[in-house]
C-alpha positions, 0 to 999 in steps of 0.5 A: 659388739658394743654395749649399746647394740646389744641393749637396743637389740634386747629392747627390740626383741622385747618390743617384737615379743609385746607385739607377738603377745598382743597379736596373739591375744587379738587372734585369740579374742577373734577366734572366740567371737567367731566360735560364739557367732558360728554358734548363733548362726547355727542355732538361727539356722536350726530354728528357721529349718524347724519353722520351715518343717513345721509350716511344711507339715501344716501345709502337707495336712491341709493337702491331705484334707483337700484330697479327701474331699476332692475324692468325697465330691468326686464319689458324690458326683458319680452317685449323683450322675448314676441317679440322674441316669438311672431316673432318666432311663426309668422315666423313658422307660415309663413314658414309652409304655 
């Protein structure tokens, strides 16, 4: 092989090594950025999940309170119905005497 071809091959090899090194550096930087982005995304998703769970727990507590009021009002209405029926029955009994 002539000397010039050997020198050109050496130069081309050096250029290819530099390109590969640059690509490797860029890939490493890209991987680091992706990992950072994934960490941020995971943190945001976790925070949103915690917020949703907190709101859901608040709605559950509110629903429990409303169910308590519902049963309380049902009891009051049953008591009133009983009282009205008893008063009507006794008034009918008294008026028939």
